N, C-alpha and C positions, 0 to 999 in steps of 0.2 A: 841890694837892688831887687825889686820884685820881678817875677817871671815876665810880666807884660812889659815892664820898662826895659828889661834886658832884651826882649824881642824887638822892641822899637830901635834900640841902639844897634842891634844886629842889622836890621833893615836899612837904617841910615847908612851903615858901612857898605852894604850892597849897592845902594844908590850911588855912593861915591866911586865905587868900582865900575858900575855900569850906568853912567849919568844919562844915557840916551835910551834907557829901557823904561818905556811909559808904564808897563805893567808893574814894575817894582815900585814906581812912585804912587800908583794907585793903591797897592797894598800898604805902603807906608801911610798914605792919607787915611785910609780906613782904620789903621791902627791908631793914628792920632785922634780920629774921631771917636773911636771906641773909648779912649781915655779922657774924652772931653776937651782935648786941646784943639778947639775948632779953628783957631788962627793958624796953627801949623798945618792942620788938615786942609784948609782952603788954599794956603800958599802952595802946598805940595800937589794938590789936584790941578791947580792952575799951570804948574810946571808940567804935569803929565799931558794936559791939553795942548800945551805948546808943542809937544812932541807928536800929538795925534789930535789935531784940532777938530776933526768932524766925527769923532767917535762918540755916539750917543751915550754909551755907559759912563763915559768920563763926565759928561755934562750932567747926567742924572746924579752921579755921586756928588757933584758940586751942589746940586739942589738939596740932596739929603743932608749934606754938612750944614748948609744954611738953615735948613728946617730944624735940625736938632740944636742949632745955635739960636733959634727963635728969631731968625731974620727972615721974616715971611715974605717980604717983597723981593729979596734976593733969591729965595727958593722959588718963588713964583716965576721970576724971570728965567732961571736956569731950566726949570721944568718945561716951560713953554719953548725955549730954544731946542731942547732935546726932542720934543714932540714935533716941532716944525721941521726938523731934519727929515723925518719920515713918519707921517701920520698914520701909518698902517698898523702900528703896534698898540693894542688895547691898553697895556700897562702904562704906556707913556701918556696916553689920553687921560687915564686916571690920575696920574701924577700931575698933569697940567691942570686938571680940574681942581685937585686938592690944593694946588698952589693959589689958584684963584679964591677958593673958600678961605684959606688961611689968611690971605691978604685982605679979606673983607669984601670981595666981589663975587657974591653968590650968583648974581644974575649971569656973569660971564661964565662961571663954572657950569651952571645948568644949561646955558645955551651950547656949550662945547659938548656936553654929554648928550643932549638931544640931537645935535648935528651928527655925532659920531655913532651913537648907539640907539637913537630914536626914543629915548626915555631918560629920566633923571634917576630912576630906580635901577642902580647898577650893583653888581656883585664885586665890591672893591673894598678891601680893608683900609687903604690909604684915604679913600673918600670918606668912609665912616669915621676914621680917626680925625680927619680935618674938621668935619662937622662937630664931632665931639669936643675937639679943642676949642671951637668956637661957642660951645655950649648951645649949639643949634639942635636941641633935642627933637624938635618937630621934624627935622630932616633925618635924624639918626634912627628914630623909632621905625619908620616904614622900611628902611633899608634892612634893619635887623630882623624885622617880622618877615620880610621877603626871604631872608636867608634861613630863617626857621622853617618856612614853608618848603623851601627847596632841599634843606638838609635836616629833616625832622629828628634825626638821631644824633646830630652834632650838638653837644652841650654847650659849646662856646656862645653862640648867639643868644641862647636862653639866659646865660649868666650875664652877658653884656647888656642885654635888654632889661633884665631885672635891675642892674646897677644903674642904668640910665633912668629908669622909673623912680628908683629910690632917691637919686640925686635930685630929681625934679619934684620930690615930694609926693609922688603917686605911689604910696606904700602898698595899697591893696593890689594895685595892678603889678607891682613888683612880685607880690606873693603869688598871684595868679600864674605868672610866667614860670615861677619855680615849681609850682604844683604841676604845670603842664609838662615840665621837664621830668618830674618823677613819673608821670603817666607813661611817657615814652621810653624812659631809661630807669626802670624801677631799682636797679642796682645802685643808683646814686641817691636813694631815698635818705639814708642816714645823714650823709653829708649835706644834702640840700635842705633837709629839715633843720639842721643847725643854722643855715643861712636865713631861712624863713624866721626862726626865732630871733636872730640878730637884728632883723628889720624893726622889731619893736612894734609900737602902735603908731 
């Protein structure tokens, strides 16, 4: 038995011993999700919610399970339920918007972002990933460029933007982004030049 499977078995035993401990069920649901057993993960997180029905983190985990299972409508519904319990948390607003995007309702997502933040250009990995999953590169690009502007020494948005440009066939723009990374982070030149060469023509 692999280590991860053994850990799940141990957690299942702990849940049997303490069946009313919602925290243990959340940990078990997360373990199931990590292993790709989304059906067991969803069943277990629902059991945790029955023990603590108004806890936002449990509803958020339900949405993440649905998201990873690619059930985008279920993810959208869970993220919105979590957000509506308390709209003061930025992260939950991002997840709610991402749920709308993944479900194909970009207009609803952007309306929520404008209402909450006054703009659709937000610093959120989950929103970027949602647009990327939908291959909506026109929305991904300005978000990544804004992150590059705010975090000029962070190589991640450069690499992400270069990848987006390459995937959309904009090879020269992908190269330009990588060259810009070398300018601000010269120590990355050797590795980044290899990426530029891999882009081909």
